[in-house]
C-alpha positions, -999 to 999 in steps of 0.1 A, spaced: 314 24 -734 344 26 -714 335 12 -673 359 13 -644 349 -11 -621 370 -4 -586 364 -29 -557 394 -22 -529 390 -53 -514 373 -81 -541 394 -86 -563 375 -113 -595 412 -138 -582 401 -145 -550 390 -175 -537 357 -173 -523 348 -190 -490 378 -163 -480 377 -147 -450 371 -109 -470 361 -131 -505 323 -142 -511 293 -127 -534 310 -92 -544 333 -108 -560 315 -130 -583 293 -98 -586 316 -77 -601 335 -106 -619 308 -118 -635 286 -82 -642 319 -65 -656 324 -99 -680 285 -88 -692 294 -60 -702 322 -66 -719 300 -94 -741 276 -68 -747 303 -47 -766 318 -28 -735 358 -23 -726 359 -26 -689 394 -28 -664 382 -36 -629 405 -24 -605 416 -37 -567 443 -32 -540 472 -50 -549 471 -81 -521 501 -102 -526 536 -94 -549 528 -118 -574 502 -100 -590 514 -85 -621 503 -47 -622 479 -48 -650 470 -80 -663 439 -95 -696 411 -118 -675 398 -146 -699 365 -131 -698 385 -98 -721 378 -80 -680 411 -57 -678 426 -61 -644 449 -32 -623 465 -43 -596 464 -11 -578 499 -6 -551 478 8 -524 496 -2 -487 512 -33 -481 510 -64 -509 494 -93 -486 461 -92 -477 445 -72 -453 406 -76 -437 385 -51 -455 379 -35 -422 415 -23 -419 422 -10 -457 406 29 -448 439 45 -446 452 31 -474 422 41 -502 438 77 -503 472 57 -518 444 42 -539 423 69 -552 458 88 -562 467 59 -579 434 58 -596 437 89 -604 468 85 -620 456 62 -647 424 78 -654 444 109 -666 456 92 -694 429 70 -696 397 84 -685 366 62 -682 333 69 -687 319 56 -662 333 46 -625 312 20 -607 325 18 -564 316 -12 -549 316 -14 -511 316 19 -495 355 22 -492 356 18 -531 332 47 -534 356 72 -510 378 62 -535 360 63 -568 345 102 -557 376 114 -549 395 100 -581 371 116 -600 376 154 -584 408 150 -592 407 140 -629 388 173 -622 405 192 -613 434 182 -644 409 203 -665 394 168 -679 359 158 -679 349 136 -647 337 101 -654 298 99 -640 306 81 -607 277 48 -596 280 31 -561 270 -3 -552 278 -13 -512 266 -48 -512 264 -40 -476 254 -12 -454 271 -4 -424 238 10 -405 228 -28 -410 254 -43 -395 257 -22 -368 218 -32 -365 228 -66 -363 259 -72 -347 261 -41 -322 296 -41 -304 309 -71 -327 309 -46 -359 353 -46 -364 339 -20 -391 360 9 -382 340 42 -364 344 65 -398 325 44 -418 294 61 -399 303 92 -413 317 79 -446 293 61 -463 266 80 -460 282 109 -477 296 84 -508 258 75 -511 248 115 -511 277 125 -531 276 98 -567 253 107 -596 235 72 -590 232 44 -559 227 9 -575 206 -10 -555 208 -47 -551 168 -53 -534 143 -30 -521 154 -31 -491 184 -15 -493 168 13 -514 145 15 -482 179 17 -460 193 43 -485 162 62 -482 163 65 -448 202 77 -448 186 108 -468 196 100 -504 170 109 -529 148 86 -548 162 94 -580 196 91 -575 187 53 -561 183 23 -589 175 -12 -586 202 -39 -605 195 -72 -581 230 -97 -584 231 -126 -606 237 -161 -613 256 -179 -643 231 -201 -661 248 -216 -682 274 -229 -654 249 -239 -626 224 -258 -644 198 -289 -632 217 -309 -660 252 -327 -657 269 -345 -631 263 -350 -593 287 -352 -562 282 -386 -545 258 -391 -517 238 -416 -493 203 -421 -483 198 -395 -464 182 -362 -467 206 -344 -481 209 -304 -467 233 -274 -473 245 -242 -462 271 -223 -484 289 -193 -477 317 -175 -451 323 -194 -418 309 -158 -395 286 -158 -367 267 -136 -389 256 -163 -420 236 -183 -392 248 -222 -391 239 -225 -357 209 -218 -361 205 -250 -390 226 -269 -362 200 -261 -334 171 -270 -363 189 -304 -373 187 -313 -332 158 -303 -333 143 -331 -362 168 -357 -340 145 -353 -307 118 -358 -327 129 -386 -342 145 -377 -380 179 -388 -379 176 -392 -415 196 -359 -424 226 -347 -432 240 -313 -431 269 -299 -453 289 -268 -443 302 -260 -472 328 -227 -471 356 -209 -446 390 -198 -455 407 -231 -458 403 -265 -473 384 -297 -463 417 -310 -443 425 -284 -425 391 -272 -419 399 -279 -376 416 -249 -379 392 -227 -381 376 -212 -350 343 -208 -363 343 -246 -380 356 -254 -340 329 -231 -325 304 -251 -345 315 -284 -342 316 -282 -308 280 -265 -305 269 -297 -331 286 -327 -305 277 -310 -282 229 -314 -293 240 -348 -304 241 -345 -341 275 -343 -347 275 -367 -371 254 -355 -390 269 -322 -396 298 -327 -426 319 -298 -428 337 -300 -470 359 -265 -466 359 -246 -496 350 -261 -523 357 -249 -560 332 -229 -578 335 -246 -607 328 -278 -589 299 -261 -567 270 -273 -592 278 -305 -590 275 -303 -549 241 -284 -552 222 -312 -579 234 -337 -551 213 -315 -526 178 -322 -513 180 -286 -504 202 -257 -497 195 -236 -465 203 -200 -457 193 -183 -425 217 -157 -415 208 -128 -391 207 -106 -420 221 -103 -462 225 -75 -487 214 -105 -508 228 -136 -516 239 -153 -546 242 -189 -532 202 -190 -535 202 -180 -571 227 -208 -572 207 -232 -565 172 -222 -579 195 -220 -617 202 -261 -605 170 -273 -593 169 -273 -559 147 -256 -531 156 -235 -510 149 -222 -473 161 -188 -470 153 -162 -436 132 -134 -445 160 -107 -447 172 -86 -471 174 -95 -506 168 -133 -497 132 -121 -496 131 -113 -532 151 -138 -549 134 -170 -530 92 -169 -535 75 -180 -508 58 -214 -514 68 -209 -556 105 -213 -555 112 -221 -516 103 -219 -482 110 -185 -460 115 -185 -423 121 -161 -396 156 -152 -389 170 -169 -359 146 -194 -354 154 -231 -353 117 -243 -348 100 -230 -383 134 -242 -398 128 -274 -387 92 -273 -392 105 -260 -428 131 -290 -434 108 -315 -424 85 -302 -447 106 -311 -476 115 -337 -469 82 -352 -467 76 -343 -495 95 -348 -530 69 -339 -552 68 -309 -538 107 -304 -540 103 -308 -577 80 -281 -578 101 -258 -563 134 -268 -578 110 -261 -616 102 -230 -605 139 -223 -595 149 -223 -622 128 -210 -640 129 -175 -621 169 -175 -626 167 -180 -659 140 -152 -666 153 -127 -642 186 -129 -629 213 -139 -655 243 -118 -657 237 -104 -691 198 -98 -680 215 -83 -645 242 -60 -673 212 -46 -693 197 -34 -664 231 -18 -651 238 -6 -685 204 13 -690 215 27 -656 249 40 -671 232 57 -697 205 76 -680 236 86 -657 252 101 -686 226 119 -701 217 138 -670 252 146 -658 256 179 -638 284 193 -621 288 183 -583 267 209 -564 289 234 -540 276 215 -507 292 182 -523 328 197 -531 327 209 -492 315 175 -478 350 165 -500 367 184 -481 355 173 -451 364 136 -463 403 152 -469 400 162 -429 385 129 -424 415 109 -437 438 134 -428 430 127 -389 423 168 -383 
């Protein structure tokens, strides 16, 4: 099959850990590469965010990359990209008119808007339009529920995201929790399929070198430095442990928008540092800044546990990477985290925003090395049996084939919805 991936803000080339760079970038890059290994031709379309990027290039994995001119050729926060989506759709449709794909797979809601519009433009040219799949990676309704007035999404998301979900041929959810949310948005269950995120089990393995460390019990939280990731909950748990006499624990805060030498300038890092100092555990918290992806397995192998306690999480790749390296995980039982980490088998579940429960879980693992070893071994087995990118690609390929076999022309009410979308984009 000829497959087009559309990922408007999450390029496979982006440095992971930046403001808008995280699991979606990894997902798009790894799924595309795995589909190429299965014999498909895959091209990723993303917005050109630097004037140094070429229009087209071929990645070492055999995945084609098209950097589409839509808006200024510089970094723009993803929540400000909506005005450029019609131009993105126009440019992509021009490309598809010359080289039409069989399947289009949008990633994130704005990519879904662009995919639907571009596919319709291809159809108006008298060509057979591609079938359109969509993976949201995060749902606005969940974000609003947890962030409230702090949600920076454009107001149009409230209307357009459900429209995308009901208009595409298939929504590919990454976990059952997301499928439940989609049903609540009015998506027909027959148009929802499940395919999780994955992990590169060739890169992330228990075997190999580990970063140097001292004698203290070492835990880490890994990802973007934004409040919803719950790093403050981990710091508060560390303080509770210190109050009980457990000062033999250190926390690595891995990630953020800058390298280690510049991490002090990151506003969220400053807030977290001030919190740690105020609670008396500043000397136990180490901010590493960004860590290159190739260096992440070495860091993971130096850990006794990975802690991932966000307010909410659509899926979460970090626990999978830890599991693949044989490191037990402690996760908030939310979203996809509750699915990947099996409580008591590969790691431990705790409620979100609960430093007391988290402190108890960290102490339980710190006091039981045999249990840590058993959880780590089970994590390796689970990662390798269920979450390799080749397996995820196989599941996704099956969904694509079912979509193509059962494709039907869009219903008239969907076409009317598309006309409403254009009026929204034009500000009518």
